[in-house]
Steps between C-alpha positions, in 0.01 A plus 500: 500500500143496364302179536521284187307191614124502548242236603159436345269243657127463560543507880684832496319828556380702205748777586800266480380351172441846356855602590634197312290577193616863503865395536471274195349777288768763562818478290762695695589238766532122453213302653452128555165359616497171690142394439231235471252491211330813640689710245328305220150610596448789261753736661684738267866514600634598161800319351766320701851392404478131583296238685638247749281195562587281800369148451269387219214746447132408550446463125649571160241776457619661823863469391412664169324785678790556738756496220284753318561753776855549370626611161229761450735787430614545141814307421501299826457121507266317737719324757404210729736339749374179656631356825433149627586398858593131527615284792808279487427139402556254784392155623170638636423743221144529377397407149453871427866565590627201300312613192575871554134567433514877556785542251340265248161671532654845456689381191183343358302820553769705326496257205122537469527879536749513212261290289220748561286259706316595818211354698161524328214654701241276666217606269262215590520547878206583723604854595238540772713749694475738203128424475449644851683817400282530190181449703596782735607716203171441316300598809713814541469599134123452484407613851370150575393189309270201528638147515354431155673802345832407659478142383402606147787747475770280651412129487248439220611335172762713321562699822851515654427248779278255317495156658384602847145372545211707638491299822874552565466870412212540748713326765785743425270803536369369835857449618592856400204613709633306799835675450315837493633570152143518366153569642159464338233768541125440514467525120755222448773738385853409608708780651839516668504389862700679768819306420443518125449876502819556697701278264359635173567860605870426569757531222632145560172367358615572144780241502381150412820325602661437838864438588593171667430526871770387738437251777676531835693186591462437876664233716461472879326837510797670331477653152776361279427724203257525212457325168283568193306180429363426155432127542228330700593396854382228734579385853783248511674653199873565525649827382853634477549833674818677614705195397306260725218251450171571680172315528176696476287460815220743422405775254305813595390655172328797665814599693731382218696285743659156463597319822790259448725264697845371411482188285771245568633244253424455136630696207427874489190575292533655158217739590644811663205732462537818305278679256417400147396176334712311249352404163538152348695643204768627742535158663515332159781735396681425830494131414621575147794693647588212732496250214679720244879536459467864390611777736308830472722794413352720774633287788814613683770256618330417830161445339661270241653301786160473671338383176771236453443373856126490442539299179739256666261435792200484266676228300623313809142472630373402152234772527447497123300181564420490873180664623558437872781575744477329842622748763437283806196643672374654177474413135565764235298448184671683215234611255684798348161670481400849610369585847137486383530133399720408798254650748218309333694172525574570868128551564426168329751322725340652808176326404681172576612609847848624414657829603610643166581840355651664195876509534721651231483297177268241652302387801631399842306215663554409866509119521377464858444126549514436126792403279626663182335228292167584669534859381544379143207260541285792612603684183350209306178535699491873423555432130221242493236721665325829430600802713261584787275806519671830581347524850648158582833570330565820699330400826812523722689777319578851630625817332254505210433874522726641228314768311401840633132420567524130587426583865147605395420179308296207639724204584373295206579772247845552657580137428365518145692819431824365650473174310438669165789746543756294693445126446552300181323171568516407132881516489530315833274217385675483160839462671372234743345299215807531277726375783257219575480402133879505467534274806240261357690479169825424684328226705358349181843495333652349814240223509571414138 
């Protein structure tokens, strides 16, 4: 029998990936590709019969793009089948299991897809990774350039990267020289360095985006597997991998390795790694689904059962009003915000000595020697103060290199770029202040 199942993954050889792409294009034999998001990256595979998505996708935009792969032939509908893997609910189940968060998130994303909504682009971000590519491109196109010409073309008022000052731009150029991407001749003209020339003359230079890189998960010198990470990481953080809870001991960004040890006790974290970042609108729709009696027509019998269980547990915990769930060693703050705001709130908590990180629809805070009430009191302190400078906010954070050229940026610009593209301090502070104000109103009514 001819092979009908083909893999497509960034770690596979080009030959294997090419075979998969060729199998999908031909029409005489059925072909199924088991793949990551590598097949989204501008690869023409023609039309396919249907798409199967296991677990909630990275974003509604990604779901829309994947669905668009099917139904391209005349008279054929676009077909998407979604699968959600859930654990049985038991006495020691995590909050994520009780609330069936994967199923609820998938259902929320489908609802938004049907409404025509998808994540807006981050138009106001500091896209300094792309700036590096444009600097190298400008030098290649013009056979060299002075710093003044580069700054005028790229960063001056009304230029694409306006907002970067002359001092920061000069620092960036010096850093590119240290990386051997640029050199300066005796006349002051900037040319490609040895590394820059090699990169610019390779076809991969033309792509401005990069796929999520996978980190190896290592414990006791043994590799457990790999995981694409799209959230910031820090030592002491707990992650869920291969059905077990692990604590991060160290992070080697250069080798893309995370060293972990088994973490005993406590509830499993909601954060399980994986690629993609969830938008606030998705989390808001998840909460709407949990509080609504309506059952979406696109759910099968099992999914309807999961949704009913989620709504029952949501009501039993009074999560329509509660913002905190005490899990013993940790406190789960339920913000129902996107990852950008949750990561920002976690960074703010770390300024007060807590171990905290974005975790599903909220932030997980390790209590340590503190009590749950102390965590809420700290939220009041956060609400009453102004957020610290970016260098302070991200001082102990790893895994900030996300874009293709981030490795070539000075550390300060990496933090600025990451913050502008991945953190929403405004939403985090707004949530903290609204919770604090609500608590103050309740106290005032109680005193009366």
